[in-house]
All heavy atoms as a GROMACS GRO file, in nm:
protein
  559
    1MET      N    1   0.085  -0.116   0.000
    1MET     CA    2   0.000   0.000   0.000
    1MET      C    3   0.090   0.123   0.000
    1MET      O    4   0.184   0.132   0.078
    1MET     CB    5  -0.088  -0.003   0.124
    1MET     CG    6  -0.192   0.104   0.130
    1MET     SD    7  -0.326   0.084   0.014
    1MET     CE    8  -0.427  -0.036   0.092
    2PHE      N    9   0.063   0.214  -0.087
    2PHE     CA   10   0.138   0.337  -0.098
    2PHE      C   11   0.042   0.455  -0.088
    2PHE      O   12  -0.074   0.444  -0.125
    2PHE     CB   13   0.211   0.346  -0.233
    2PHE     CG   14   0.323   0.248  -0.247
    2PHE    CD1   15   0.300   0.123  -0.300
    2PHE    CD2   16   0.450   0.282  -0.206
    2PHE    CE1   17   0.404   0.032  -0.312
    2PHE    CE2   18   0.555   0.192  -0.218
    2PHE     CZ   19   0.531   0.066  -0.272
    3THR      N   20   0.092   0.565  -0.039
    3THR     CA   21   0.016   0.689  -0.042
    3THR      C   22   0.088   0.785  -0.137
    3THR      O   23   0.206   0.768  -0.166
    3THR     CB   24   0.005   0.754   0.097
    3THR    OG1   25   0.138   0.776   0.148
    3THR    CG2   26  -0.071   0.666   0.193
    4ALA      N   27   0.014   0.883  -0.185
    4ALA     CA   28   0.073   0.978  -0.279
    4ALA      C   29   0.014   1.116  -0.256
    4ALA      O   30  -0.091   1.130  -0.194
    4ALA     CB   31   0.045   0.933  -0.422
    5ARG      N   32   0.083   1.212  -0.308
    5ARG     CA   33   0.032   1.350  -0.301
    5ARG      C   34  -0.099   1.359  -0.378
    5ARG      O   35  -0.118   1.290  -0.478
    5ARG     CB   36   0.134   1.445  -0.364
    5ARG     CG   37   0.264   1.451  -0.290
    5ARG     CD   38   0.367   1.526  -0.370
    5ARG     NE   39   0.312   1.647  -0.430
    5ARG     CZ   40   0.381   1.756  -0.451
    5ARG    NH1   41   0.507   1.761  -0.422
    5ARG    NH2   42   0.325   1.861  -0.507
    6PRO      N   43  -0.188   1.446  -0.335
    6PRO     CA   44  -0.316   1.458  -0.407
    6PRO      C   45  -0.301   1.506  -0.550
    6PRO      O   46  -0.387   1.480  -0.633
    6PRO     CB   47  -0.398   1.556  -0.324
    6PRO     CG   48  -0.312   1.603  -0.214
    6PRO     CD   49  -0.182   1.530  -0.217
    7ASP      N   50  -0.190   1.574  -0.581
    7ASP     CA   51  -0.173   1.626  -0.717
    7ASP      C   52  -0.093   1.530  -0.807
    7ASP      O   53  -0.056   1.566  -0.919
    7ASP     CB   54  -0.106   1.763  -0.714
    7ASP     CG   55   0.033   1.760  -0.652
    7ASP    OD1   56   0.068   1.662  -0.582
    7ASP    OD2   57   0.108   1.859  -0.670
    8LEU      N   58  -0.071   1.407  -0.763
    8LEU     CA   59  -0.001   1.310  -0.846
    8LEU      C   60  -0.085   1.281  -0.970
    8LEU      O   61  -0.204   1.250  -0.960
    8LEU     CB   62   0.021   1.179  -0.770
    8LEU     CG   63   0.091   1.068  -0.848
    8LEU    CD1   64   0.237   1.104  -0.873
    8LEU    CD2   65   0.081   0.938  -0.772
    9SER      N   66  -0.023   1.292  -1.086
    9SER     CA   67  -0.097   1.270  -1.210
    9SER      C   68  -0.131   1.122  -1.225
    9SER      O   69  -0.057   1.034  -1.179
    9SER     CB   70  -0.015   1.316  -1.331
    9SER     OG   71   0.092   1.228  -1.356
   10ARG      N   72  -0.242   1.094  -1.291
   10ARG     CA   73  -0.283   0.956  -1.316
   10ARG      C   74  -0.179   0.883  -1.400
   10ARG      O   75  -0.154   0.764  -1.381
   10ARG     CB   76  -0.420   0.951  -1.385
   10ARG     CG   77  -0.533   0.996  -1.299
   10ARG     CD   78  -0.560   0.892  -1.195
   10ARG     NE   79  -0.671   0.934  -1.111
   10ARG     CZ   80  -0.696   0.882  -0.995
   10ARG    NH1   81  -0.622   0.784  -0.949
   10ARG    NH2   82  -0.797   0.924  -0.923
   11GLU      N   83  -0.116   0.955  -1.492
   11GLU     CA   84  -0.012   0.895  -1.576
   11GLU      C   85   0.107   0.850  -1.492
   11GLU      O   86   0.157   0.739  -1.508
   11GLU     CB   87   0.032   0.993  -1.684
   11GLU     CG   88   0.152   0.948  -1.766
   11GLU     CD   89   0.128   0.819  -1.844
   11GLU    OE1   90   0.011   0.780  -1.865
   11GLU    OE2   91   0.228   0.755  -1.882
   12ARG      N   92   0.152   0.934  -1.402
   12ARG     CA   93   0.265   0.897  -1.317
   12ARG      C   94   0.226   0.783  -1.223
   12ARG      O   95   0.305   0.692  -1.199
   12ARG     CB   96   0.314   1.018  -1.237
   12ARG     CG   97   0.441   0.986  -1.161
   12ARG     CD   98   0.505   1.108  -1.110
   12ARG     NE   99   0.567   1.176  -1.224
   12ARG     CZ  100   0.660   1.267  -1.213
   12ARG    NH1  101   0.701   1.305  -1.096
   12ARG    NH2  102   0.710   1.324  -1.319
   13GLU      N  103   0.104   0.786  -1.172
   13GLU     CA  104   0.055   0.677  -1.086
   13GLU      C  105   0.055   0.545  -1.164
   13GLU      O  106   0.100   0.441  -1.113
   13GLU     CB  107  -0.087   0.709  -1.039
   13GLU     CG  108  -0.152   0.601  -0.956
   13GLU     CD  109  -0.296   0.634  -0.922
   13GLU    OE1  110  -0.341   0.748  -0.942
   13GLU    OE2  111  -0.365   0.542  -0.874
   14ARG      N  112   0.007   0.549  -1.288
   14ARG     CA  113   0.002   0.429  -1.370
   14ARG      C  114   0.143   0.376  -1.398
   14ARG      O  115   0.169   0.255  -1.388
   14ARG     CB  116  -0.069   0.456  -1.502
   14ARG     CG  117  -0.085   0.332  -1.590
   14ARG     CD  118  -0.126   0.364  -1.732
   14ARG     NE  119  -0.032   0.452  -1.800
   14ARG     CZ  120   0.087   0.415  -1.848
   14ARG    NH1  121   0.128   0.291  -1.835
   14ARG    NH2  122   0.166   0.502  -1.909
   15ARG      N  123   0.237   0.466  -1.428
   15ARG     CA  124   0.375   0.424  -1.456
   15ARG      C  125   0.438   0.360  -1.333
   15ARG      O  126   0.512   0.260  -1.345
   15ARG     CB  127   0.457   0.543  -1.505
   15ARG     CG  128   0.420   0.582  -1.647
   15ARG     CD  129   0.502   0.694  -1.709
   15ARG     NE  130   0.622   0.734  -1.641
   15ARG     CZ  131   0.654   0.862  -1.614
   15ARG    NH1  132   0.576   0.960  -1.651
   15ARG    NH2  133   0.766   0.890  -1.552
   16PHE      N  134   0.412   0.415  -1.216
   16PHE     CA  135   0.466   0.359  -1.093
   16PHE      C  136   0.409   0.218  -1.070
   16PHE      O  137   0.482   0.123  -1.042
   16PHE     CB  138   0.433   0.451  -0.974
   16PHE     CG  139   0.485   0.400  -0.843
   16PHE    CD1  140   0.620   0.400  -0.814
   16PHE    CD2  141   0.397   0.354  -0.746
   16PHE    CE1  142   0.668   0.354  -0.693
   16PHE    CE2  143   0.443   0.307  -0.625
   16PHE     CZ  144   0.580   0.307  -0.597
   17ALA      N  145   0.277   0.205  -1.083
   17ALA     CA  146   0.213   0.074  -1.066
   17ALA      C  147   0.264  -0.026  -1.169
   17ALA      O  148   0.289  -0.143  -1.136
   17ALA     CB  149   0.061   0.088  -1.074
   18ASP      N  150   0.282   0.018  -1.292
   18ASP     CA  151   0.335  -0.071  -1.396
   18ASP      C  152   0.477  -0.116  -1.364
   18ASP      O  153   0.513  -0.233  -1.386
   18ASP     CB  154   0.333  -0.001  -1.533
   18ASP     CG  155   0.194   0.014  -1.590
   18ASP    OD1  156   0.098  -0.046  -1.536
   18ASP    OD2  157   0.181   0.087  -1.691
   19ALA      N  158   0.558  -0.025  -1.311
   19ALA     CA  159   0.696  -0.061  -1.275
   19ALA      C  160   0.697  -0.165  -1.163
   19ALA      O  161   0.775  -0.261  -1.167
   19ALA     CB  162   0.773   0.064  -1.233
   20LEU      N  163   0.611  -0.148  -1.064
   20LEU     CA  164   0.604  -0.247  -0.957
   20LEU      C  165   0.557  -0.382  -1.012
   20LEU      O  166   0.614  -0.486  -0.978
   20LEU     CB  167   0.508  -0.201  -0.847
   20LEU     CG  168   0.551  -0.080  -0.765
   20LEU    CD1  169   0.443  -0.043  -0.664
   20LEU    CD2  170   0.684  -0.103  -0.697
   21SER      N  171   0.454  -0.379  -1.094
   21SER     CA  172   0.400  -0.503  -1.150
   21SER      C  173   0.500  -0.576  -1.238
   21SER      O  174   0.495  -0.698  -1.251
   21SER     CB  175   0.274  -0.473  -1.232
   21SER     OG  176   0.173  -0.421  -1.149
   22ALA      N  177   0.591  -0.503  -1.298
   22ALA     CA  178   0.690  -0.563  -1.386
   22ALA      C  179   0.806  -0.629  -1.311
   22ALA      O  180   0.886  -0.700  -1.372
   22ALA     CB  181   0.745  -0.457  -1.482
   23MET      N  182   0.813  -0.608  -1.181
   23MET     CA  183   0.923  -0.667  -1.104
   23MET      C  184   0.909  -0.819  -1.102
   23MET      O  185   0.799  -0.871  -1.088
   23MET     CB  186   0.925  -0.613  -0.962
   23MET     CG  187   0.960  -0.466  -0.953
   23MET     SD  188   0.957  -0.407  -0.785
   23MET     CE  189   1.132  -0.406  -0.752
   24SER      N  190   1.023  -0.886  -1.114
   24SER     CA  191   1.025  -1.032  -1.114
   24SER      C  192   1.112  -1.084  -1.001
   24SER      O  193   1.226  -1.038  -0.983
   24SER     CB  194   1.080  -1.082  -1.248
   24SER     OG  195   1.104  -1.222  -1.241
   25TYR      N  196   1.060  -1.180  -0.929
   25TYR     CA  197   1.138  -1.240  -0.820
   25TYR      C  198   1.260  -1.314  -0.875
   25TYR      O  199   1.357  -1.337  -0.804
   25TYR     CB  200   1.049  -1.334  -0.739
   25TYR     CG  201   1.103  -1.366  -0.603
   25TYR    CD1  202   1.104  -1.271  -0.501
   25TYR    CD2  203   1.156  -1.491  -0.575
   25TYR    CE1  204   1.155  -1.301  -0.375
   25TYR    CE2  205   1.207  -1.522  -0.450
   25TYR     CZ  206   1.206  -1.426  -0.351
   25TYR     OH  207   1.257  -1.455  -0.226
   26ASP      N  208   1.256  -1.349  -1.001
   26ASP     CA  209   1.370  -1.417  -1.064
   26ASP      C  210   1.486  -1.322  -1.095
   26ASP      O  211   1.597  -1.367  -1.120
   26ASP     CB  212   1.326  -1.485  -1.194
   26ASP     CG  213   1.225  -1.598  -1.167
   26ASP    OD1  214   1.232  -1.661  -1.060
   26ASP    OD2  215   1.141  -1.621  -1.255
   27ASN      N  216   1.460  -1.191  -1.092
   27ASN     CA  217   1.564  -1.091  -1.116
   27ASN      C  218   1.631  -1.062  -0.981
   27ASN      O  219   1.564  -1.018  -0.887
   27ASN     CB  220   1.500  -0.965  -1.174
   27ASN     CG  221   1.600  -0.856  -1.202
   27ASN    OD1  222   1.692  -0.831  -1.124
   27ASN    ND2  223   1.579  -0.786  -1.312
   28PRO      N  224   1.762  -1.082  -0.968
   28PRO     CA  225   1.829  -1.062  -0.838
   28PRO      C  226   1.815  -0.920  -0.783
   28PRO      O  227   1.806  -0.903  -0.661
   28PRO     CB  228   1.976  -1.094  -0.867
   28PRO     CG  229   1.977  -1.171  -0.994
   28PRO     CD  230   1.854  -1.133  -1.070
   29VAL      N  231   1.812  -0.820  -0.868
   29VAL     CA  232   1.795  -0.682  -0.821
   29VAL      C  233   1.654  -0.663  -0.765
   29VAL      O  234   1.635  -0.606  -0.658
   29VAL     CB  235   1.824  -0.581  -0.934
   29VAL    CG1  236   1.792  -0.439  -0.889
   29VAL    CG2  237   1.968  -0.591  -0.980
   30HIS      N  238   1.557  -0.714  -0.837
   30HIS     CA  239   1.418  -0.703  -0.791
   30HIS      C  240   1.398  -0.787  -0.665
   30HIS      O  241   1.325  -0.748  -0.574
   30HIS     CB  242   1.321  -0.751  -0.899
   30HIS     CG  243   1.322  -0.668  -1.022
   30HIS    ND1  244   1.252  -0.705  -1.134
   30HIS    CD2  245   1.385  -0.552  -1.054
   30HIS    CE1  246   1.270  -0.615  -1.230
   30HIS    NE2  247   1.352  -0.522  -1.183
   31ARG      N  248   1.461  -0.905  -0.662
   31ARG     CA  249   1.442  -0.996  -0.549
   31ARG      C  250   1.480  -0.929  -0.417
   31ARG      O  251   1.410  -0.945  -0.318
   31ARG     CB  252   1.523  -1.123  -0.568
   31ARG     CG  253   1.503  -1.222  -0.452
   31ARG     CD  254   1.580  -1.348  -0.474
   31ARG     NE  255   1.518  -1.419  -0.584
   31ARG     CZ  256   1.509  -1.551  -0.590
   31ARG    NH1  257   1.558  -1.626  -0.495
   31ARG    NH2  258   1.451  -1.608  -0.693
   32SER      N  259   1.590  -0.854  -0.416
   32SER     CA  260   1.631  -0.790  -0.290
   32SER      C  261   1.525  -0.691  -0.241
   32SER      O  262   1.499  -0.680  -0.121
   32SER     CB  263   1.767  -0.723  -0.305
   32SER     OG  264   1.761  -0.617  -0.399
   33ILE      N  265   1.463  -0.621  -0.334
   33ILE     CA  266   1.357  -0.526  -0.297
   33ILE      C  267   1.234  -0.600  -0.250
   33ILE      O  268   1.175  -0.567  -0.145
   33ILE     CB  269   1.323  -0.434  -0.417
   33ILE    CG1  270   1.445  -0.348  -0.452
   33ILE    CG2  271   1.200  -0.348  -0.387
   33ILE    CD1  272   1.435  -0.280  -0.587
   34LEU      N  273   1.194  -0.701  -0.325
   34LEU     CA  274   1.076  -0.778  -0.287
   34LEU      C  275   1.098  -0.849  -0.153
   34LEU      O  276   1.008  -0.853  -0.068
   34LEU     CB  277   1.041  -0.878  -0.398
   34LEU     CG  278   0.991  -0.814  -0.528
   34LEU    CD1  279   0.993  -0.915  -0.642
   34LEU    CD2  280   0.853  -0.756  -0.510
   35ASP      N  281   1.217  -0.905  -0.132
   35ASP     CA  282   1.247  -0.969  -0.004
   35ASP      C  283   1.237  -0.869   0.112
   35ASP      O  284   1.187  -0.903   0.219
   35ASP     CB  285   1.388  -1.031  -0.006
   35ASP     CG  286   1.393  -1.164  -0.077
   35ASP    OD1  287   1.286  -1.225  -0.100
   35ASP    OD2  288   1.505  -1.208  -0.111
   36ALA      N  289   1.286  -0.748   0.090
   36ALA     CA  290   1.279  -0.646   0.195
   36ALA      C  291   1.135  -0.614   0.233
   36ALA      O  292   1.107  -0.576   0.347
   36ALA     CB  293   1.351  -0.519   0.149
   37GLU      N  294   1.044  -0.628   0.138
   37GLU     CA  295   0.901  -0.603   0.163
   37GLU      C  296   0.827  -0.730   0.204
   37GLU      O  297   0.708  -0.726   0.234
   37GLU     CB  298   0.835  -0.545   0.038
   37GLU     CG  299   0.883  -0.407   0.001
   37GLU     CD  300   0.842  -0.301   0.101
   37GLU    OE1  301   0.738  -0.319   0.168
   37GLU    OE2  302   0.912  -0.200   0.113
   38GLY      N  303   0.897  -0.843   0.204
   38GLY     CA  304   0.833  -0.970   0.240
   38GLY      C  305   0.740  -1.021   0.131
   38GLY      O  306   0.640  -1.086   0.161
   39LEU      N  307   0.774  -0.992   0.007
   39LEU     CA  308   0.687  -1.026  -0.107
   39LEU      C  309   0.760  -1.113  -0.207
   39LEU      O  310   0.882  -1.115  -0.212
   39LEU     CB  311   0.642  -0.898  -0.180
   39LEU     CG  312   0.576  -0.790  -0.099
   39LEU    CD1  313   0.558  -0.666  -0.185
   39LEU    CD2  314   0.443  -0.837  -0.046
   40GLN      N  315   0.682  -1.179  -0.292
   40GLN     CA  316   0.737  -1.241  -0.410
   40GLN      C  317   0.686  -1.170  -0.535
   40GLN      O  318   0.741  -1.188  -0.643
   40GLN     CB  319   0.704  -1.390  -0.415
   40GLN     CG  320   0.780  -1.465  -0.308
   40GLN     CD  321   0.769  -1.614  -0.326
   40GLN    OE1  322   0.695  -1.664  -0.409
   40GLN    NE2  323   0.845  -1.687  -0.245
   41ARG      N  324   0.582  -1.092  -0.519
   41ARG     CA  325   0.530  -1.008  -0.628
   41ARG      C  326   0.439  -0.901  -0.567
   41ARG      O  327   0.389  -0.916  -0.456
   41ARG     CB  328   0.454  -1.090  -0.732
   41ARG     CG  329   0.329  -1.155  -0.678
   41ARG     CD  330   0.268  -1.248  -0.783
   41ARG     NE  331   0.166  -1.329  -0.722
   41ARG     CZ  332   0.036  -1.316  -0.745
   41ARG    NH1  333  -0.007  -1.225  -0.830
   41ARG    NH2  334  -0.050  -1.394  -0.686
   42TRP      N  335   0.421  -0.794  -0.641
   42TRP     CA  336   0.330  -0.688  -0.600
   42TRP      C  337   0.190  -0.722  -0.649
   42TRP      O  338   0.173  -0.777  -0.758
   42TRP     CB  339   0.372  -0.554  -0.659
   42TRP     CG  340   0.501  -0.503  -0.606
   42TRP    CD1  341   0.623  -0.515  -0.664
   42TRP    CD2  342   0.522  -0.434  -0.483
   42TRP    NE1  343   0.719  -0.457  -0.584
   42TRP    CE2  344   0.659  -0.406  -0.472
   42TRP    CE3  345   0.438  -0.393  -0.380
   42TRP    CZ2  346   0.715  -0.339  -0.364
   42TRP    CZ3  347   0.493  -0.326  -0.272
   42TRP    CH2  348   0.630  -0.300  -0.265
   43LEU      N  349   0.091  -0.689  -0.571
   43LEU     CA  350  -0.048  -0.709  -0.608
   43LEU      C  351  -0.120  -0.575  -0.610
   43LEU      O  352  -0.086  -0.487  -0.531
   43LEU     CB  353  -0.119  -0.802  -0.508
   43LEU     CG  354  -0.065  -0.944  -0.498
   43LEU    CD1  355  -0.132  -1.016  -0.382
   43LEU    CD2  356  -0.085  -1.018  -0.628
   44PRO      N  357  -0.221  -0.560  -0.694
   44PRO     CA  358  -0.300  -0.437  -0.689
   44PRO      C  359  -0.374  -0.428  -0.556
   44PRO      O  360  -0.401  -0.531  -0.492
   44PRO     CB  361  -0.398  -0.450  -0.806
   44PRO     CG  362  -0.388  -0.589  -0.854
   44PRO     CD  363  -0.266  -0.652  -0.796
   45PRO      N  364  -0.405  -0.308  -0.511
   45PRO     CA  365  -0.475  -0.294  -0.382
   45PRO      C  366  -0.612  -0.359  -0.385
   45PRO      O  367  -0.679  -0.362  -0.488
   45PRO     CB  368  -0.487  -0.143  -0.363
   45PRO     CG  369  -0.469  -0.084  -0.498
   45PRO     CD  370  -0.386  -0.180  -0.578
   46GLN      N  371  -0.651  -0.411  -0.272
   46GLN     CA  372  -0.783  -0.472  -0.255
   46GLN      C  373  -0.868  -0.375  -0.174
   46GLN      O  374  -0.878  -0.385  -0.053
   46GLN     CB  375  -0.770  -0.607  -0.183
   46GLN     CG  376  -0.675  -0.704  -0.251
   46GLN     CD  377  -0.724  -0.744  -0.389
   46GLN    OE1  378  -0.841  -0.778  -0.406
   46GLN    NE2  379  -0.637  -0.738  -0.487
   47TRP      N  380  -0.926  -0.277  -0.243
   47TRP     CA  381  -0.996  -0.168  -0.174
   47TRP      C  382  -1.109  -0.217  -0.084
   47TRP      O  383  -1.132  -0.162   0.022
   47TRP     CB  384  -1.048  -0.066  -0.275
   47TRP     CG  385  -0.937   0.004  -0.344
   47TRP    CD1  386  -0.906  -0.004  -0.477
   47TRP    CD2  387  -0.838   0.089  -0.286
   47TRP    NE1  388  -0.794   0.070  -0.504
   47TRP    CE2  389  -0.750   0.129  -0.388
   47TRP    CE3  390  -0.814   0.133  -0.156
   47TRP    CZ2  391  -0.642   0.212  -0.365
   47TRP    CZ3  392  -0.706   0.217  -0.134
   47TRP    CH2  393  -0.622   0.256  -0.237
   48MET      N  394  -1.180  -0.319  -0.124
   48MET     CA  395  -1.291  -0.368  -0.042
   48MET      C  396  -1.239  -0.426   0.090
   48MET      O  397  -1.305  -0.417   0.192
   48MET     CB  398  -1.373  -0.472  -0.118
   48MET     CG  399  -1.446  -0.415  -0.238
   48MET     SD  400  -1.552  -0.271  -0.199
   48MET     CE  401  -1.676  -0.349  -0.098
   49ALA      N  402  -1.120  -0.483   0.088
   49ALA     CA  403  -1.062  -0.541   0.208
   49ALA      C  404  -1.025  -0.435   0.311
   49ALA      O  405  -1.015  -0.464   0.430
   49ALA     CB  406  -0.940  -0.625   0.173
   50THR      N  407  -1.003  -0.312   0.267
   50THR     CA  408  -0.964  -0.206   0.360
   50THR      C  409  -1.077  -0.107   0.388
   50THR      O  410  -1.056  -0.007   0.454
   50THR     CB  411  -0.842  -0.128   0.305
   50THR    OG1  412  -0.879  -0.066   0.181
   50THR    CG2  413  -0.723  -0.220   0.283
   51ALA      N  414  -1.196  -0.137   0.341
   51ALA     CA  415  -1.309  -0.044   0.356
   51ALA      C  416  -1.337  -0.013   0.503
   51ALA      O  417  -1.356   0.104   0.539
   51ALA     CB  418  -1.433  -0.098   0.287
   52ALA      N  419  -1.340  -0.114   0.588
   52ALA     CA  420  -1.369  -0.091   0.730
   52ALA      C  421  -1.261  -0.006   0.795
   52ALA      O  422  -1.291   0.084   0.875
   52ALA     CB  423  -1.383  -0.225   0.803
   53LEU      N  424  -1.136  -0.030   0.760
   53LEU     CA  425  -1.026   0.049   0.816
   53LEU      C  426  -1.035   0.195   0.770
   53LEU      O  427  -1.020   0.288   0.850
   53LEU     CB  428  -0.892  -0.011   0.775
   53LEU     CG  429  -0.768   0.064   0.820
   53LEU    CD1  430  -0.763   0.075   0.973
   53LEU    CD2  431  -0.643  -0.004   0.767
   54ARG      N  432  -1.060   0.216   0.641
   54ARG     CA  433  -1.073   0.353   0.590
   54ARG      C  434  -1.191   0.425   0.653
   54ARG      O  435  -1.182   0.543   0.688
   54ARG     CB  436  -1.085   0.351   0.436
   54ARG     CG  437  -0.953   0.314   0.369
   54ARG     CD  438  -0.959   0.320   0.217
   54ARG     NE  439  -1.041   0.210   0.165
   54ARG     CZ  440  -1.151   0.225   0.091
   54ARG    NH1  441  -1.193   0.345   0.059
   54ARG    NH2  442  -1.217   0.122   0.048
   55GLN      N  443  -1.302   0.355   0.672
   55GLN     CA  444  -1.419   0.416   0.734
   55GLN      C  445  -1.390   0.454   0.879
   55GLN      O  446  -1.423   0.564   0.922
   55GLN     CB  447  -1.538   0.321   0.727
   55GLN     CG  448  -1.664   0.380   0.786
   55GLN     CD  449  -1.782   0.284   0.779
   55GLN    OE1  450  -1.768   0.169   0.739
   55GLN    NE2  451  -1.898   0.332   0.816
   56ALA      N  452  -1.326   0.367   0.953
   56ALA     CA  453  -1.293   0.396   1.093
   56ALA      C  454  -1.196   0.514   1.102
   56ALA      O  455  -1.212   0.602   1.188
   56ALA     CB  456  -1.232   0.273   1.160
   57ALA      N  457  -1.097   0.520   1.015
   57ALA     CA  458  -1.001   0.631   1.015
   57ALA      C  459  -1.072   0.762   0.985
   57ALA      O  460  -1.045   0.865   1.048
   57ALA     CB  461  -0.890   0.606   0.914
   58ALA      N  462  -1.165   0.760   0.889
   58ALA     CA  463  -1.241   0.881   0.855
   58ALA      C  464  -1.329   0.925   0.971
   58ALA      O  465  -1.335   1.044   1.005
   58ALA     CB  466  -1.324   0.857   0.730
   59GLN      N  467  -1.398   0.831   1.035
   59GLN     CA  468  -1.485   0.865   1.147
   59GLN      C  469  -1.408   0.925   1.263
   59GLN      O  470  -1.458   1.013   1.333
   59GLN     CB  471  -1.561   0.740   1.195
   59GLN     CG  472  -1.670   0.697   1.101
   59GLN     CD  473  -1.734   0.565   1.145
   59GLN    OE1  474  -1.679   0.491   1.226
   59GLN    NE2  475  -1.850   0.537   1.089
   60GLN      N  476  -1.287   0.880   1.284
   60GLN     CA  477  -1.207   0.930   1.395
   60GLN      C  478  -1.122   1.050   1.356
   60GLN      O  479  -1.050   1.104   1.440
   60GLN     CB  480  -1.118   0.818   1.448
   60GLN     CG  481  -1.201   0.702   1.495
   60GLN     CD  482  -1.146   0.636   1.619
   60GLN    OE1  483  -1.042   0.673   1.670
   60GLN    NE2  484  -1.218   0.538   1.666
   61GLY      N  485  -1.128   1.093   1.230
   61GLY     CA  486  -1.050   1.207   1.186
   61GLY      C  487  -0.901   1.182   1.186
   61GLY      O  488  -0.821   1.273   1.201
   62PHE      N  489  -0.864   1.056   1.169
   62PHE     CA  490  -0.724   1.016   1.182
   62PHE      C  491  -0.631   1.094   1.092
   62PHE      O  492  -0.520   1.131   1.132
   62PHE     CB  493  -0.712   0.866   1.153
   62PHE     CG  494  -0.572   0.813   1.174
   62PHE    CD1  495  -0.524   0.788   1.301
   62PHE    CD2  496  -0.490   0.790   1.066
   62PHE    CE1  497  -0.396   0.739   1.320
   62PHE    CE2  498  -0.362   0.741   1.083
   62PHE     CZ  499  -0.314   0.716   1.211
   63PHE      N  500  -0.670   1.122   0.968
   63PHE     CA  501  -0.581   1.188   0.873
   63PHE      C  502  -0.597   1.339   0.868
   63PHE      O  503  -0.526   1.406   0.795
   63PHE     CB  504  -0.600   1.128   0.733
   63PHE     CG  505  -0.554   0.986   0.725
   63PHE    CD1  506  -0.648   0.884   0.712
   63PHE    CD2  507  -0.420   0.952   0.731
   63PHE    CE1  508  -0.607   0.751   0.706
   63PHE    CE2  509  -0.380   0.820   0.725
   63PHE     CZ  510  -0.473   0.720   0.712
   64GLU      N  511  -0.687   1.395   0.945
   64GLU     CA  512  -0.710   1.540   0.940
   64GLU      C  513  -0.586   1.619   0.979
   64GLU      O  514  -0.554   1.719   0.918
   64GLU     CB  515  -0.828   1.577   1.027
   64GLU     CG  516  -0.960   1.532   0.968
   64GLU     CD  517  -1.078   1.563   1.058
   64GLU    OE1  518  -1.063   1.644   1.153
   64GLU    OE2  519  -1.186   1.507   1.033
   65GLY      N  520  -0.515   1.577   1.079
   65GLY     CA  521  -0.393   1.646   1.121
   65GLY      C  522  -0.286   1.645   1.015
   65GLY      O  523  -0.212   1.742   0.999
   66PHE      N  524  -0.278   1.538   0.939
   66PHE     CA  525  -0.178   1.529   0.832
   66PHE      C  526  -0.210   1.627   0.720
   66PHE      O  527  -0.123   1.689   0.666
   66PHE     CB  528  -0.172   1.386   0.776
   66PHE     CG  529  -0.124   1.286   0.876
   66PHE    CD1  530  -0.211   1.195   0.932
   66PHE    CD2  531   0.009   1.283   0.915
   66PHE    CE1  532  -0.166   1.102   1.025
   66PHE    CE2  533   0.055   1.191   1.007
   66PHE     CZ  534  -0.035   1.099   1.063
   67ALA      N  535  -0.335   1.641   0.687
   67ALA     CA  536  -0.375   1.731   0.578
   67ALA      C  537  -0.345   1.876   0.615
   67ALA      O  538  -0.305   1.955   0.531
   67ALA     CB  539  -0.523   1.712   0.546
   68LYS      N  540  -0.363   1.911   0.739
   68LYS     CA  541  -0.340   2.048   0.784
   68LYS      C  542  -0.191   2.083   0.785
   68LYS      O  543  -0.154   2.197   0.762
   68LYS     CB  544  -0.400   2.070   0.922
   68LYS     CG  545  -0.550   2.068   0.922
   68LYS     CD  546  -0.605   2.079   1.062
   68LYS     CE  547  -0.757   2.059   1.061
   68LYS     NZ  548  -0.811   2.050   1.195
   69SER      N  549  -0.106   1.983   0.812
   69SER     CA  550   0.037   2.012   0.820
   69SER      C  551   0.105   2.008   0.684
   69SER      O  552   0.219   2.049   0.672
   69SER     CB  553   0.104   1.911   0.913
   69SER     OG  554   0.095   1.780   0.861
   70ALA      N  555   0.037   1.958   0.584
   70ALA     CA  556   0.100   1.945   0.450
   70ALA      C  557   0.100   2.077   0.377
   70ALA      O  558   0.039   2.171   0.403
   70ALA     CB  559   0.025   1.840   0.368
   0.00000   0.00000   0.00000
């Protein structure tokens, strides 16, 4: 899961996601990064799986302080 600035362009977001998806565990350079994250491959986010967490964070105003300081 990654966060990004609100002004991140969709094109740059897509290129970043494509770069992650292109990583191969068979590539030694990629493997060290994937191992550091405890992964063998990157997966797209499962938004429905995090719905309860996002709702609870919104209800408690968890991210409001971050938005004000940015």
